[in-house]
N, C-alpha and C positions, 0 to 999 in steps of 0.2 A: 654735703660730706660737712662733717664736724665741726666748729673750731676748736684749733689747738691750741694757739693763742692769742690770750687776751691784751691789746696794749692800751693804756687809760692814759688819757692827756688831758690835765684842765687846761681851761684858757680865762684869759682874763684882759682884757683891752690890750692883744695879740696880734692887731692887724699889720704891723711893719712884721712879722716874721713867721705867723704860724702857716701860710702857707708850702715856706718851704722845709718846715719840720712836718708838716701833713705828707710832704710830696719825700719826704728821707724815708718816711716811712709805711708808705705806698709802694715806693722800689726797692723795699725789701725782697730779696728772689728766695722763696721757700719754697718746700717740697711738701706744703700741709698748709692748711685754712686757717687764715687770721681776723682779727677784726680789731680796727681801730674807735677806739670811744672816745669822745669829746665830749667833757664835760663844762659847758660855758657858766662861768661864776659870776654870772653879774653883766656881763661887757658893756658899755656905751658908745664902740666904736665899732666899726663893721668888723669887727673879728667874726661874727655869727653867720652876717649875709656871706665871708669867705667861706669861712665851713660848709655852709648850705650849696654855692657851688661846687666845692669839693664834694661834696655829697652826693650830687648828679650825676660826677661820673665815676662812682665806686659803690656797690653794692653794702661793700662791708665797713663802712663808714656811718656809727652809730652819733647820733649829737643829742646829748643831754642839757638841758639849762635848769639853770637853778637862782634865786639870789643872790649877792654878794654875803659868801660864808666866809671867804678863804682857802686858802690849797689844800689842807688837808679833808676839807666836810668835801670838797668836790672829787676828789680821790677816793674818797667812801663811797661816795655817791655814784662812780664809776664803776669799784669793785660789786656794789649789789648788783649791776645788771650785766658783770663781765659772765662771760658763757663758756670761754677756753679753759683748758685744764692746767694752762700755765697761766703766770701774768705777768704783765711787764709794766713800767711806767716811765711816760717820756715828757720833760717839759716843754712847754712850747715853744721856746726862743732857743731850744738845743738840737741838733740832730743825730742821729740815729746814723752811724758807717754802714757803707753798705756790708751785706750777711752778717750783721749781726745779730737780728733773730735766728737763724738757720744757726750761726756758732752756737747761742747758747743753747741753743735746743739740743744741739748735737753732744754738747757737755753734758746735760742733763742726762741721756739716754745711759751714758753709764751705771753699771749696774749699781746701784746702790745709793746714789747721787739724788739728795732733794733741794739744793739750792746750786745756782750758776753764778759767776760773777766774774764780768767782764772788766777791762781797762779802761782809763776816760783820757780824752786830751782838755784840758781845763784853758782855753784861749780868751787871753786878756787882752786887751789894746791894741799892746805894742808887744806879746811872744805868746808862744805857746808851753804848756806845762805837762808834762807826758805822767800817769800813776797806772803803769801796769801789774804791778805783785803788789796784791793786797797783804796786810797784817796777819791776816788770818792763815794762811800757808803755814805750815810747819809744826802748827800747834798739834800738841801730843794728848789732850784731854779739852773734855769742854771749859773746865775752870780754866785753864792756860789760854783756850780760845776769847772767852768774853773778858778775860782780863786783858788782853793783845789790842779787843776789840776797843774797850772804854777808854782806856790808858792810852794808846798807842796808835791809834786810827789814823787814817788820813781819809782825805775826800773820798773817795771812789768806794771806803768800806761803808760807811755809813747814809750816803744817798740811796736812794730808789734807783736811781737809773741805770743804766748797765748790769742788770741782774735779770734776772729768770727765777718766779716763785712757782711753787707748784698749789694747784689751790686747796687740795685737800689737805695738805699740809697745814694753810692759812688757817684753813677756817674759817670761825667767824671773827677773826682777828680784821681789828682796824685799827684806822691813824687815831692818834690820842695827843691829847698837851697841845691844843691851840694850831697856831701854825708854827712854836719854834720848836726845834729839836723830834717833832715827831715823826723825819722820817729815820734820824737814830734810833729813837725808841722802837719803831715800827721793826727795823730790822735787828735789832737787839730784841724781841720779842719772839721773831722767828729763828734766829740764834737757839736761843732758849730750847729749841723743839729739834736741834740736830747735837752731829757728834760730828767731829772735825773730818774723818775720814766720808762725810756725806754732802762734803760742797766739793762741785768744781771750778776748775779757773781758768777761764779764758785768758792768755798771758798778753794781751795785746787790747788797743783802744779798739772799744765799739760804740764810744758816746762822746760827742763830742758837746763841753758845758758851758756856754757862754758867759763868762764873766761880768755882767753888767752892773753897774752902780743903779738904776733907775729901775729896779723891779720893785715887787712888792714884797718881797722876800728880803729886801734890801733895804728898806724903809724904816725908821725910826718906830719904833712902837714900847708905850712905856710900860708896858706888861711883861715885858721880858725878864727882870728881876723876880717876879713869882712863877713864872713860865719857867726858869730854869731851877730855883728849887723846887716846883714841883715833878721835873724831870729828874732832880736826884733823886729826892725820896721814890721815886716810884721803881727806878733804879735800882735800887738799897731795896726796900721791899722783895722784889724778883727775886734780887741773889741771895738775900735772907730765905727765902721761900725753895730757894733750889740748892740751899745748904754751897754755894758757890763764891759766898764774900769774901775776898783778900782784903783786909787795911788797906796796906797800904797801895794797892791797885787803885783800891776807890777813893784813896785821899788821890793820887794823879788823876782820875777821871773828874773828882770835884775840880780841883786846880787848872785844868783845861778849860771845865764848862764855865766857871766863873772870870775867866781870860777871855776865854768868847764875850763874855755877856759885858766884862770893860771894854772892849774893843769896839765893840755894835756901839757902846755910849759915847764913845770919844768920836768915833768915826759920824752918827747920827744926830746926837744930841749934839745942839749947839751949847749948850748951857751947864752942861758936864764939866766939874771941878775937881780939885785935887782932895777935897774934902769929903766929898760924897762916893769919889772912887776909893777912899781910907774906905769910908762908913761900909761900904759894898764888901770889901775885903776882909770884912771885919765883923761880919753879920753872923748867919747862922751858915756853919758850915765852916767857919773859919779855922776849926781846929785842923781841917783836914787838910789845909791849905800848909804846905811848906815847902819851900823853895830846894831842898835837898834832897827831894823824893827820887829815888832811882830809877822810877819808872817813869820821869817825865826823860825828853831829850835836853843834851843842854840847851838848846833854842829858846823850850819856855823854861826852865830852870831858871836864866838870866832873865826871862819876859816879866815873870811873876817875882822877880826880886826886884827890880825895879819898877814894876807899878806899885808892888804894896810898899816900899818903903822911899821913893823915888817920885810919887804920883805927877807930882805936876810937872818935871822932866819926862816922865813917861808918854803923857798927854800931849805934848808937844813933838816928843819924837815921833811919837806915834803919826800922828796928825801931819803930818811933814812927811813921812814915807810916805803915803798914800797921794800927798798933793804931787810929790814928786815920782809917782807910777802914773799918775792920771795926766 
């Protein structure tokens, strides 16, 4: 029987939780053949040994190994070896909920559907947050769909997990932009190939996203400023090529992206200060940053205003809020 769905899972020093994540995938009850492709990104703990133990119990688990090149490269490695008609992504510290693969697959079987999007549970240390309605729903044309995706997205919209892609539609598409914003850019590139009515939605959580503070994607990286600018430039170029650039929408997208970078610095860069923050907010693309942009929610407009005009206060406030949550 040919493989219907390939599920790609990158791992790196995941010994503490990878077995649970694998078990959640392997316990999916489907009416078709699936394969789990685990790409280890140079782990130095017991991750590979644990995966090999699981591999002995399941012939449909493929283990690939590479030197440490980060998550985007690991996912691309998995894509190169995937044999399924459909593609899913799972992180090694998260969980697929029961029935997730079958539900996404069924959604894609509807006439003309090329992309399936499901909800997620964001699991923090002391509470859960559910996102089960995509910002893409209700878009009447591609320009509006892309605008909503860039300027008003939720985490369930931009993450690779909780979704099912069609391999033939993906074609040669790969993850790019290093290890920052690569998920968002990958989904954006896929949306460029679609019309709004080609997307199917499963309005319930299918995936548990654990919000750790000690993962490789939530540690300080001094290249994030340049990665963000690269991301903004790549998106702008694509929008111009497709004739879907809306200046107000793009300005909101820039504001949200730069604010994300500010938060990354505040949280993970101990030397970050108000002078650096002011400089970042007045650097390239600064003309796009407007605290009155109506594409932005009130929360984002207020955060941007404080970050830009009261940076010292904003740094203290943001760090204090994170400490209270932890």
